[in-house]
N, CA, C and O of each residue as an XYZ file, in Angstrom:
664
protein
N      76.369     88.195     65.330
C      75.593     88.803     64.309
C      74.235     88.431     64.746
O      73.839     87.369     65.225
N      73.498     89.704     64.439
C      71.938     89.473     64.802
C      70.940     88.490     63.594
O      71.170     88.505     62.384
N      69.833     87.683     64.250
C      69.520     86.593     63.756
C      68.716     87.889     62.465
O      69.450     88.266     61.551
N      67.937     88.184     62.502
C      68.353     89.162     61.641
C      69.002     89.927     60.379
O      68.414     90.475     59.446
N      70.328     89.810     60.609
C      71.534     89.970     59.790
C      71.748     88.645     59.226
O      71.623     88.644     58.001
N      72.099     87.254     59.861
C      72.198     86.322     59.601
C      70.976     85.754     58.476
O      71.163     84.893     57.617
N      69.678     86.500     58.750
C      69.039     86.211     58.150
C      68.624     86.849     56.478
O      68.013     86.229     55.608
N      69.201     88.330     56.385
C      69.669     88.641     55.461
C      70.528     88.594     54.481
O      70.414     89.132     53.380
N      71.811     87.635     55.067
C      73.286     86.960     54.705
C      72.792     85.656     53.609
O      73.377     85.292     52.589
N      71.668     85.177     54.134
C      70.800     84.030     53.725
C      70.387     84.418     52.739
O      70.810     84.014     51.655
N      69.557     85.205     52.854
C      68.981     85.820     51.462
C      70.001     85.957     49.729
O      69.808     85.688     48.544
N      71.172     86.584     50.657
C      72.028     87.057     49.589
C      72.859     85.211     48.490
O      73.467     85.028     47.435
N      72.405     84.455     49.473
C      73.201     83.280     48.769
C      72.136     82.985     47.709
O      70.938     83.194     47.904
N      72.756     82.378     46.327
C      71.396     81.647     45.373
C      72.797     79.934     45.231
O      73.903     79.503     44.905
N      70.926     79.607     46.025
C      70.941     77.917     46.033
C      70.387     77.617     44.987
O      69.691     78.496     44.479
N      70.507     76.037     44.157
C      69.976     75.438     43.575
C      70.257     74.192     43.800
O      71.367     73.661     43.782
N      68.614     73.440     44.141
C      68.378     71.776     44.292
C      68.333     71.134     43.462
O      67.421     71.326     42.657
N      69.169     70.184     43.258
C      68.835     69.744     42.298
C      69.043     67.683     42.252
O      69.787     66.961     42.917
N      68.614     67.539     41.798
C      68.851     65.375     42.350
C      70.227     65.140     42.027
O      70.720     65.387     40.926
N      70.821     64.669     42.987
C      72.126     64.371     42.245
C      72.186     62.930     41.461
O      71.945     61.752     41.725
N      72.697     63.790     40.220
C      72.594     62.990     39.348
C      73.702     63.071     38.149
O      74.118     64.226     38.058
N      74.197     62.342     37.369
C      75.963     62.817     36.864
C      75.677     64.018     35.783
O      76.566     64.864     35.686
N      74.064     64.217     34.649
C      73.845     65.491     34.149
C      74.214     66.839     35.141
O      74.944     67.717     34.680
N      73.815     66.919     36.154
C      73.767     67.682     37.111
C      75.180     68.208     37.126
O      75.593     69.220     36.559
N      76.047     67.099     38.087
C      77.164     67.695     38.612
C      78.164     67.563     37.056
O      79.182     68.239     36.909
N      77.868     66.993     36.438
C      78.660     67.124     35.008
C      78.372     68.659     34.637
O      79.331     69.370     34.337
N      77.343     69.074     34.647
C      77.145     70.481     34.318
C      77.559     71.858     35.206
O      77.711     73.013     34.808
N      77.673     71.330     36.467
C      78.164     72.111     37.809
C      80.165     72.015     37.146
O      80.997     72.700     37.741
N      80.462     71.400     36.328
C      82.016     71.086     36.546
C      82.215     71.577     35.314
O      83.407     71.448     35.034
N      81.574     72.106     34.399
C      81.945     72.223     32.786
C      81.541     74.185     32.632
O      81.913     75.090     31.885
N      80.515     74.049     33.915
C      80.317     75.751     33.667
C      81.012     76.687     34.327
O      80.898     76.560     35.546
N      81.658     77.541     33.999
C      82.036     78.709     35.101
C      81.672     79.460     35.014
O      81.528     80.228     34.062
N      81.223     79.482     36.674
C      80.600     80.226     37.330
C      81.630     81.633     37.890
O      82.850     81.647     38.056
N      80.643     82.722     38.089
C      80.916     83.824     38.204
C      81.384     83.999     39.460
O      82.371     84.701     39.679
N      80.711     83.367     40.413
C      80.744     83.731     41.873
C      81.107     82.483     42.214
O      80.615     81.608     41.501
N      82.105     81.982     43.440
C      82.365     80.876     44.485
C      80.827     79.682     44.463
O      79.634     79.861     44.710
N      81.531     78.641     44.095
C      80.272     77.597     44.184
C      80.625     76.382     45.596
O      81.704     75.845     45.847
N      79.602     76.263     46.160
C      79.773     75.649     46.741
C      78.885     74.169     46.453
O      77.689     74.131     46.162
N      79.741     73.052     46.605
C      78.680     71.860     45.961
C      78.455     71.149     47.299
O      79.339     71.051     48.149
N      77.514     70.777     47.401
C      77.000     70.079     48.599
C      76.039     68.909     48.233
O      74.828     69.009     48.036
N      76.975     67.523     48.165
C      76.385     66.419     47.886
C      75.611     64.981     48.592
O      76.248     63.930     48.663
N      74.193     65.081     49.089
C      74.264     63.949     49.987
C      73.481     62.942     49.484
O      72.272     62.822     49.283
N      74.567     62.155     49.305
C      74.195     60.481     48.345
C      74.841     59.433     49.405
O      75.424     59.598     50.476
N      74.533     58.430     48.746
C      75.097     57.103     49.266
C      76.226     56.791     48.579
O      76.541     57.503     47.625
N      77.049     55.640     48.958
C      77.963     54.975     48.258
C      77.643     53.457     48.950
O      76.979     53.231     49.962
N      78.244     52.629     48.184
C      78.205     50.721     48.068
C      79.519     50.537     47.584
O      80.197     51.263     46.857
N      79.840     49.131     48.255
C      80.702     48.617     47.358
C      80.876     48.672     46.513
O      79.840     48.824     45.866
N      82.159     48.624     45.652
C      82.273     48.333     44.394
C      82.000     47.399     43.036
O      81.906     47.701     41.847
N      81.911     46.047     43.798
C      81.076     44.955     43.536
C      79.376     45.286     43.309
O      78.668     44.444     42.755
N      79.026     46.101     43.612
C      77.647     46.028     43.239
C      77.848     46.545     41.657
O      76.856     46.211     41.010
N      78.680     47.148     40.966
C      78.514     47.999     39.945
C      79.760     47.357     39.296
O      80.483     47.789     38.398
N      79.809     46.301     39.940
C      80.600     45.249     38.539
C      82.503     45.117     38.545
O      83.274     44.401     37.905
N      82.790     46.565     39.973
C      83.949     46.580     39.969
C      84.870     45.780     41.194
O      84.580     44.600     41.393
N      85.760     46.279     41.859
C      86.393     45.374     42.651
C      85.908     45.617     43.797
O      85.882     46.783     44.190
N      85.508     44.774     44.440
C      84.605     44.657     46.233
C      85.697     46.048     46.949
O      85.192     47.060     47.437
N      87.071     45.840     46.880
C      87.651     46.795     47.778
C      87.653     48.386     47.379
O      88.154     49.280     48.061
N      87.124     48.507     46.394
C      86.835     50.120     45.701
C      85.206     50.403     46.794
O      84.471     49.533     47.261
N      85.099     51.734     46.900
C      83.332     52.407     46.495
C      82.991     53.142     45.043
O      83.647     53.526     44.075
N      81.704     53.124     45.409
C      81.225     54.054     44.305
C      79.728     54.633     44.619
O      78.665     54.113     44.956
N      80.278     56.302     44.272
C      79.016     57.210     44.842
C      77.432     56.655     43.829
O      77.502     56.634     42.600
N      76.465     56.358     44.369
C      75.493     55.792     43.855
C      74.692     57.160     43.700
O      74.446     57.772     44.740
N      74.197     57.772     42.290
C      73.774     58.378     41.671
C      72.263     58.105     41.030
O      71.668     57.034     41.153
N      71.807     59.137     40.403
C      70.473     58.812     39.601
C      70.828     59.324     38.067
O      71.077     60.478     37.721
N      70.776     58.037     37.185
C      70.525     58.632     35.898
C      69.405     59.750     35.546
O      68.550     60.082     36.367
N      69.474     60.164     34.561
C      68.251     61.393     33.910
C      66.859     60.543     34.283
O      65.789     61.045     34.627
N      67.116     59.327     34.148
C      65.665     58.798     34.159
C      65.579     58.107     35.585
O      64.945     57.078     35.819
N      66.238     58.759     36.399
C      65.815     57.930     37.558
C      65.936     57.135     38.185
O      65.460     57.140     39.320
N      66.895     55.731     37.497
C      67.288     54.990     37.819
C      68.812     54.846     38.411
O      69.745     55.472     37.908
N      69.004     53.808     39.725
C      70.515     53.940     40.248
C      71.558     54.172     38.892
O      71.368     53.693     37.774
N      72.592     54.953     39.268
C      73.987     54.720     38.669
C      74.892     54.599     39.441
O      74.952     55.435     40.343
N      75.892     53.561     39.382
C      77.315     54.115     40.072
C      78.202     54.253     39.305
O      78.497     53.724     38.233
N      78.804     55.324     40.174
C      80.318     56.460     39.771
C      81.113     56.001     40.480
O      81.018     56.129     41.701
N      82.006     55.411     39.954
C      83.761     55.003     40.212
C      84.612     56.504     40.448
O      84.552     57.608     39.906
N      85.626     55.767     41.822
C      86.597     57.015     41.650
C      87.375     57.494     40.286
O      87.707     58.649     40.018
N      87.583     56.315     39.490
C      88.136     56.469     38.149
C      87.378     57.318     37.124
O      87.899     57.703     36.077
N      85.908     57.633     37.544
C      85.091     58.511     36.495
C      85.289     60.058     37.103
O      85.345     61.078     36.417
N      85.373     59.988     38.413
C      85.241     61.435     39.119
C      86.658     61.947     38.698
O      86.850     63.069     38.228
N      87.767     60.878     38.943
C      89.055     61.210     38.722
C      89.021     62.351     37.415
O      89.102     63.557     37.185
N      88.825     60.927     36.705
C      88.793     61.511     34.761
C      88.202     63.001     34.913
O      88.857     63.992     34.590
N      86.901     63.060     35.436
C      85.625     64.558     35.073
C      86.485     65.419     35.552
O      86.711     66.415     34.863
N      87.327     65.225     37.119
C      87.888     66.476     37.476
C      89.074     66.811     36.308
O      89.030     67.894     35.724
N      89.921     66.023     36.063
C      90.945     66.130     35.227
C      90.761     67.379     34.268
O      91.495     68.361     34.163
N      89.444     67.045     33.517
C      88.641     67.159     32.278
C      88.364     68.718     32.383
O      88.345     69.356     31.331
N      88.136     69.405     33.653
C      87.285     70.547     33.820
C      87.923     71.238     35.114
O      88.617     70.917     36.078
N      87.267     72.417     34.564
C      88.423     73.527     35.844
C      87.279     73.564     36.342
O      86.105     73.664     35.988
N      88.266     73.395     37.809
C      87.287     73.373     39.081
C      87.997     75.001     40.184
O      88.060     74.981     41.413
N      88.368     76.045     39.423
C      88.281     77.078     39.931
C      87.383     77.619     41.061
O      87.737     77.987     42.181
N      86.135     77.590     40.528
C      84.977     78.572     41.030
C      84.534     77.159     42.001
O      83.687     77.525     42.816
N      84.799     75.914     42.129
C      84.498     75.598     43.131
C      85.143     75.730     44.696
O      86.250     75.279     44.988
N      84.284     76.403     45.610
C      85.537     76.463     46.962
C      85.071     76.225     47.924
O      85.199     76.961     48.903
N      84.267     74.926     47.934
C      83.613     73.570     48.981
C      83.034     72.850     48.145
O      82.447     73.122     47.098
N      83.282     71.684     48.795
C      83.120     70.466     48.818
C      82.269     69.806     49.703
O      82.837     69.313     50.678
N      81.033     69.658     49.628
C      80.648     68.723     50.828
C      80.090     67.345     50.510
O      78.928     67.292     50.108
N      80.876     66.090     50.664
C      80.463     64.255     50.102
C      79.608     64.375     51.460
O      80.296     64.539     52.468
N      78.671     64.337     51.583
C      77.690     64.114     52.802
C      77.384     62.480     52.204
O      76.732     62.237     51.188
N      77.842     61.752     52.843
C      78.079     60.468     52.235
C      78.669     59.067     52.770
O      79.889     59.190     52.659
N      78.442     58.062     53.187
C      79.180     56.843     54.152
C      80.529     56.659     52.765
O      80.403     56.807     51.550
N      81.517     56.362     53.430
C      82.750     56.447     53.280
C      83.267     56.985     51.997
O      83.602     56.356     50.994
N      83.270     58.593     52.268
C      83.472     59.220     50.821
C      84.968     59.938     50.822
O      85.396     60.889     50.167
N      85.492     59.227     51.669
C      87.322     60.364     51.955
C      87.886     60.210     50.907
O      88.571     61.122     50.444
N      87.728     58.912     50.210
C      88.583     59.039     48.959
C      88.118     59.758     47.709
O      88.892     60.337     46.947
N      86.965     59.694     47.565
C      86.493     60.945     46.630
C      86.779     62.111     47.077
O      87.267     62.886     46.254
N      86.524     62.729     48.847
C      86.665     63.607     48.634
C      88.229     64.229     48.352
O      88.670     65.316     47.982
N      88.719     63.123     48.677
C      91.127     63.367     48.137
C      91.033     64.021     46.460
O      91.796     64.814     45.910
N      89.881     63.394     45.967
C      90.272     64.052     44.432
C      89.524     65.171     44.126
O      89.292     65.507     42.965
N      89.058     65.884     45.286
C      88.074     66.997     44.707
C      89.234     68.294     45.329
O      89.318     69.472     44.980
N      89.988     67.570     46.305
C      91.523     68.518     47.349
C      92.922     68.419     46.454
O      93.728     69.349     46.448
N      93.130     67.181     45.689
C      93.794     67.115     45.090
C      93.601     67.813     43.873
O      94.485     68.101     43.066
N      91.988     68.153     43.762
C      91.827     68.972     42.152
C      92.342     70.691     42.434
O      92.602     71.466     41.514
N      92.391     70.949     43.513
C      92.406     72.226     43.947
C      91.314     73.107     44.747
O      91.400     74.315     44.969
N      90.364     72.319     45.097
C      89.111     72.085     46.038
C      89.709     72.881     47.467
O      90.211     72.126     48.300
N      89.684     74.185     47.754
C      90.391     74.444     49.172
C      89.887     74.017     50.067
O      90.724     73.736     50.924
N      88.515     73.714     50.469
C      87.491     73.194     51.321
C      86.916     71.877     51.124
O      86.235     72.107     50.125
N      86.680     70.350     51.465
C      86.334     69.327     51.353
C      85.887     69.206     52.804
O      86.460     69.599     53.821
N      84.736     68.572     52.658
C      84.224     68.027     54.034
C      83.683     66.555     53.627
O      82.747     66.568     52.828
N      84.076     65.467     54.000
C      83.839     64.050     53.311
C      83.722     63.556     54.851
O      83.728     64.188     55.907
N      83.591     61.899     54.499
C      82.956     61.021     55.607
C      84.036     59.617     55.727
O      84.521     58.993     54.783
N      84.182     59.420     56.865
C      84.783     57.603     56.857
C      84.495     57.102     57.358
O      84.570     57.232     58.580
N      83.779     55.852     56.562
C      82.879     54.654     57.347
C      81.296     54.947     57.655
O      80.722     55.994     57.358
N      80.893     54.184     58.098
C      79.033     54.405     58.079
C      79.167     55.822     58.750
O      80.098     56.308     59.393
N      77.760     56.404     58.343
C      77.451     57.620     59.010
C      76.062     57.556     58.974
O      75.370     57.735     57.971
N      75.661     57.288     60.134
C      73.937     57.228     60.797
C      73.398     58.759     59.565
O      74.090     59.666     59.102
N      71.887     58.444     59.393
C      71.095     59.591     58.977
C      71.231     60.755     60.199
O      72.076     61.580     59.851
N      70.689     61.053     61.449
C      70.854     61.669     62.590
C      72.018     62.191     62.742
O      72.052     63.295     63.286
N      73.325     61.545     62.303
C      74.418     62.290     62.546
C      74.300     63.266     61.550
O      74.194     64.480     61.727
N      74.327     62.609     60.408
C      74.492     63.516     58.824
C      73.728     64.838     59.385
O      74.326     65.826     59.812
N      72.350     64.709     59.321
C      71.290     65.683     59.749
C      72.004     67.199     60.913
O      71.931     68.426     60.840
N      72.832     65.932     62.163
C      72.919     67.430     63.440
C      74.046     68.308     62.737
O      74.045     69.539     62.759
N      74.970     67.552     62.134
C      76.296     67.650     61.449
C      75.532     69.137     60.709
O      75.314     70.228     61.236
N      75.257     68.669     59.332
C      75.037     69.362     58.422
C      73.641     70.935     58.806
O      73.362     71.916     58.116
N      73.294     70.638     59.691
C      72.426     71.743     60.274
C      73.198     72.602     60.912
O      73.282     73.787     60.589
N      73.984     71.933     62.116
C      74.886     73.193     62.861
C      76.219     73.733     62.318
O      76.854     74.725     62.675
N      76.519     72.683     61.216
C      77.621     73.732     60.041
C      77.230     74.684     59.258
O      78.051     75.578     59.055
N      75.907     74.778     58.606
C      75.568     75.744     57.473
C      75.027     76.874     58.400
O      75.144     78.041     58.026
N      74.501     76.610     59.470
C      74.007     77.517     60.614
C      75.692     78.600     60.780
O      75.750     79.805     60.536
N      76.778     77.791     61.210
C      77.698     78.352     61.993
C      78.514     79.560     60.646
O      79.136     80.619     60.734
N      78.055     78.639     59.444
C      79.031     79.368     58.516
C      78.215     80.621     58.425
O      78.700     81.749     58.339
N      76.628     80.265     58.459
C      75.775     82.054     58.329
C      75.873     82.709     59.077
O      75.414     83.841     58.926
N      76.650     82.271     60.509
C      77.038     83.241     60.861
C      78.368     83.601     60.654
O      78.914     83.887     61.719
N      79.032     83.686     59.759
C      80.268     84.757     59.268
C      81.575     83.234     59.920
O      82.793     83.384     59.826
N      80.877     81.828     60.564
C      82.374     81.552     61.277
C      83.372     81.353     59.467
O      83.081     81.375     58.271
N      84.404     81.202     60.188
C      85.120     80.132     59.055
C      85.038     78.786     58.806
O      85.120     78.153     59.859
N      84.918     78.138     57.895
C      84.855     76.823     57.411
C      85.479     75.940     58.523
O      84.847     75.048     59.090
N      86.340     76.153     58.702
C      87.175     75.491     60.426
C      86.146     75.342     61.388
O      85.498     74.378     61.795
N      86.173     76.871     61.709
C      85.279     76.819     63.376
C      83.690     76.415     62.856
O      82.945     76.270     63.824
N      83.148     76.245     61.787
C      81.813     76.256     61.381
C      82.084     74.049     61.705
O      81.146     73.418     62.192
N      83.035     73.533     61.437
C      83.307     72.128     61.175
C      83.353     72.145     62.443
O      82.230     71.889     62.879
N      84.299     72.368     63.478
C      84.830     72.124     64.489
C      83.009     72.378     65.459
O      82.393     71.481     66.035
N      82.543     73.970     65.321
C      81.158     73.197     65.903
C      80.139     72.235     65.632
O      79.304     71.921     66.480
N      80.180     71.704     64.361
C      78.982     70.922     64.003
C      79.730     69.253     64.214
O      79.158     68.163     64.193
N      80.836     69.491     64.365
C      81.525     67.531     65.007
C      80.736     68.076     66.864
O      79.815     67.382     67.294
N      81.100     68.949     67.477
C      80.979     69.041     68.681
C      79.439     68.862     69.058
O      79.055     68.447     70.151
N      78.193     69.424     67.459
C      77.254     69.147     67.963
C      76.666     67.650     68.104
O      75.728     67.128     68.706
N      77.703     67.226     67.238
C      77.379     65.321     66.815
C      77.878     64.794     68.497
O      77.472     63.805     69.107
N      78.526     65.466     68.790
C      79.178     64.348     69.917
C      78.317     64.960     71.160
O      78.421     64.290     72.188
N      77.672     65.855     71.230
C      76.867     65.952     72.218
C      75.596     66.281     72.422
O      74.948     66.971     73.208
N      75.376     65.445     71.292
C      74.177     65.161     70.678
C      73.267     64.121     71.984
O      73.859     63.262     72.639
N      71.934     64.397     72.133
C      70.991     63.506     73.078
C      71.092     62.721     72.697
O      71.550     61.911     73.503
N      70.861     62.182     71.413
C      70.456     61.253     70.682
C      71.531     59.493     70.645
O      72.627     59.294     70.122
N      70.926     58.841     71.166
C      72.036     57.488     70.700
C      72.759     57.415     70.572
O      72.867     58.275     69.697
N      73.886     56.956     70.710
C      74.470     56.501     69.580
C      75.290     57.172     68.578
O      75.954     56.556     67.744
N      75.236     58.424     68.668
C      75.323     59.723     67.865
C      76.895     60.214     67.651
O      77.518     60.759     66.740
N      77.314     59.537     69.493
C      78.555     60.699     69.806
C      79.786     60.227     68.974
O      80.783     60.814     68.554
N      79.188     58.515     68.872
C      80.509     57.649     68.281
C      80.933     58.085     66.303
O      81.956     57.958     65.631
N      79.310     58.694     65.955
C      79.627     59.412     65.055
C      80.643     60.302     64.197
O      81.228     60.377     63.117
N      80.437     60.951     65.484
C      82.072     62.021     65.250
C      83.232     61.834     64.805
O      84.048     62.756     64.802
């Protein structure tokens, strides 16, 4: 594809950027979209004891409607996914450290493509991966090929330490 064709394809995609809070996530999960939905969440995780839970668990760190920190547990996400119809969700990218357990919830709920992270991820690695992943998708590559290219972009990055992040 030419750069011009790629730009035309990108212009055909509806993008809705919002602060990662529970209201927006629940809105997305409960509204029946007429088109396929790609959900990209860039957020942090922390140990459960920060939210008064078992320290061996992790929680997603979101904002509430007033901008204050809100910790969302694995159990809460599980309840939300069981209570909603996620059939319009075709792809979920949890761009967050230690998000694998949350990613499994989305996959087990029927989301066909889920990207999540094991362990700590440097911001530079997350940016590099994300940039190359979405560029590859925009060039009409499938999710697996786009993923492979993004992993290679991190592995071959000249930034010190990034290769360990892939």
